[in-house]
C-alpha positions in Angstrom: 78.6 9.6 183.0 82.3 9.2 182.2 85.1 11.5 183.2 87.8 11.9 180.5 91.0 13.5 181.7 94.0 14.7 179.7 97.1 15.2 181.8 99.3 18.2 181.1 100.6 21.5 182.5 98.8 24.8 182.1 100.4 27.7 180.3 101.6 28.7 176.8 105.2 27.5 177.6 104.0 23.9 178.0 101.4 23.8 175.3 103.4 21.8 172.7 105.5 19.7 175.1 105.5 15.9 175.4 104.0 16.1 178.9 100.9 17.8 177.4 99.9 15.1 175.0 96.9 14.4 177.2 95.7 18.0 176.8 96.2 17.7 173.0 93.9 14.7 172.8 91.3 16.4 175.0 91.4 19.4 172.6 90.8 17.1 169.7 87.9 15.4 171.5 86.4 18.9 172.2 86.8 19.9 168.6 84.8 16.9 167.6 82.0 17.4 170.1 79.4 19.9 171.1 80.7 20.0 174.7 79.8 23.0 176.8 82.3 24.7 179.1 81.2 24.1 182.7 84.4 25.2 184.4 84.1 26.2 188.0 87.0 27.8 190.0 86.6 25.0 192.6 87.5 22.4 190.0 91.1 23.6 189.5 90.7 22.7 185.8 89.0 23.4 182.5 85.9 21.3 182.4 83.5 20.6 179.5 80.3 18.5 179.4 78.3 16.5 176.9 75.3 14.3 177.6 77.5 11.3 178.3 80.9 12.7 179.4 82.9 15.3 181.3 86.2 16.3 179.8 88.9 17.7 182.1 92.2 19.5 181.7 93.6 19.9 185.2 95.2 23.3 185.8 97.0 22.2 188.9 100.2 21.3 187.1 101.1 17.6 186.5 102.2 16.8 190.1 98.8 17.8 191.6 96.4 16.5 188.9 94.6 14.2 191.3 93.3 17.2 193.2 91.3 18.5 190.2 90.3 15.0 189.0 88.9 14.1 192.5 86.8 17.3 192.7 85.3 16.8 189.2 84.7 13.1 189.7 83.0 13.7 193.1 80.9 16.6 191.8 79.5 14.8 188.8 79.5 11.3 190.4 81.1 9.8 187.3 81.0 6.0 186.9 84.2 5.6 184.9 87.4 7.6 184.6 89.7 7.6 181.6 93.1 9.3 181.9 95.2 10.1 178.8 98.9 10.7 179.5 102.4 10.6 178.2 104.4 7.4 178.9 108.2 7.3 178.9 108.2 3.5 178.9 106.7 3.2 175.4 108.3 4.2 172.1 107.2 7.4 170.5 103.9 7.2 168.7 102.7 4.0 170.5 99.3 3.8 172.0 98.4 1.4 174.7 95.6 0.9 177.2 95.6 -0.3 180.8 93.4 -0.5 183.8 94.9 0.1 187.2 98.6 -0.7 187.8 101.5 1.3 189.0 102.4 4.9 188.2 105.8 4.1 186.8 107.2 7.3 188.3 104.7 9.5 186.5 103.9 12.2 188.9 100.5 13.0 187.3 99.5 9.3 187.7 100.9 9.2 191.2 98.7 12.2 192.2 95.7 10.6 190.5 96.2 7.3 192.2 96.4 9.0 195.6 93.2 11.0 195.0 90.9 8.5 193.3 92.6 5.1 193.6 94.1 3.2 190.7 90.8 2.0 189.3 90.7 3.9 186.1 91.5 3.3 182.4 94.8 4.7 181.2 95.4 5.7 177.6 99.1 5.5 177.4 100.8 7.6 174.7 104.4 6.7 174.2 106.9 9.5 174.0 110.1 7.4 174.4 113.0 8.1 176.7 115.9 10.4 176.5 119.3 8.8 176.1 120.5 10.1 179.4 118.3 9.2 182.4 119.2 12.5 184.1 117.4 14.4 181.3 113.9 13.0 181.9 112.5 16.2 183.3 113.8 18.4 180.5 112.8 15.8 178.0 109.1 15.6 179.0 109.0 19.4 179.1 110.5 19.8 175.7 108.6 20.1 172.4 108.3 17.2 169.9 111.0 17.0 167.2 110.1 18.1 163.7 109.9 14.4 162.6 107.6 13.7 165.6 105.4 16.8 164.9 104.8 15.5 161.3 103.0 12.5 162.9 101.3 14.2 165.8 98.0 15.0 164.2 97.4 11.4 163.1 98.5 10.0 166.4 96.3 12.4 168.4 93.4 11.6 166.1 93.8 7.8 166.6 93.9 8.3 170.4 90.7 10.4 170.2 89.0 7.7 168.1 89.9 5.1 170.7 88.6 7.3 173.6 85.3 7.9 171.8 84.9 4.2 171.3 85.8 3.5 175.0 82.9 5.8 176.0 80.4 3.5 174.3 82.0 0.1 174.3 84.2 -2.4 176.1 87.6 -0.8 176.7 89.5 -4.1 176.3 88.0 -4.6 172.8 88.8 -1.0 171.9 92.3 -1.6 173.2 92.9 -4.6 171.0 91.7 -2.7 167.9 93.5 0.6 168.6 96.8 -0.3 170.2 99.9 0.9 168.3 103.1 -0.8 169.3 105.5 1.5 167.5 105.1 4.5 165.3 106.4 4.6 161.8 107.8 8.1 162.5 111.4 8.7 163.0 112.6 10.0 166.4 115.4 12.5 166.7 
């Protein structure tokens, strides 16, 4: 059984922010599947199950995501974890894949690494960087621009396609087929 996690923050105020792109992909995967809600208070997250996968949206806020991931991973004894997250180091609209590695300052990954080790597949969704380094926090917690929103559905769909294929195949082959280096969308 595979654990598929989308990183994000709970609450309506964060729903459409860059930091919540992981939640958005999980929502698309759930829309496509017949997953049943198996959420338990002890999981600290919204949890859904199919025959082959557990989908998780941690409700611990980004900085404590690992707490929820660890609980679900241990409860279901999953054999592979896939984490979908925003990535400041990639241009907007890009899609990359990686196993293990550093957290790059991403607090959700830092928490995950500390809770379950670095041995998981990362679906990295590029959101770009703000021009001023001091604006990173407000940037990741802001909504996508109008130009970016015009491309969101297609981008999320492509990421969901890749995650579905990772569930049944070799993630490295999937990565070579589904990687997007740079979006054709404009970024404001």
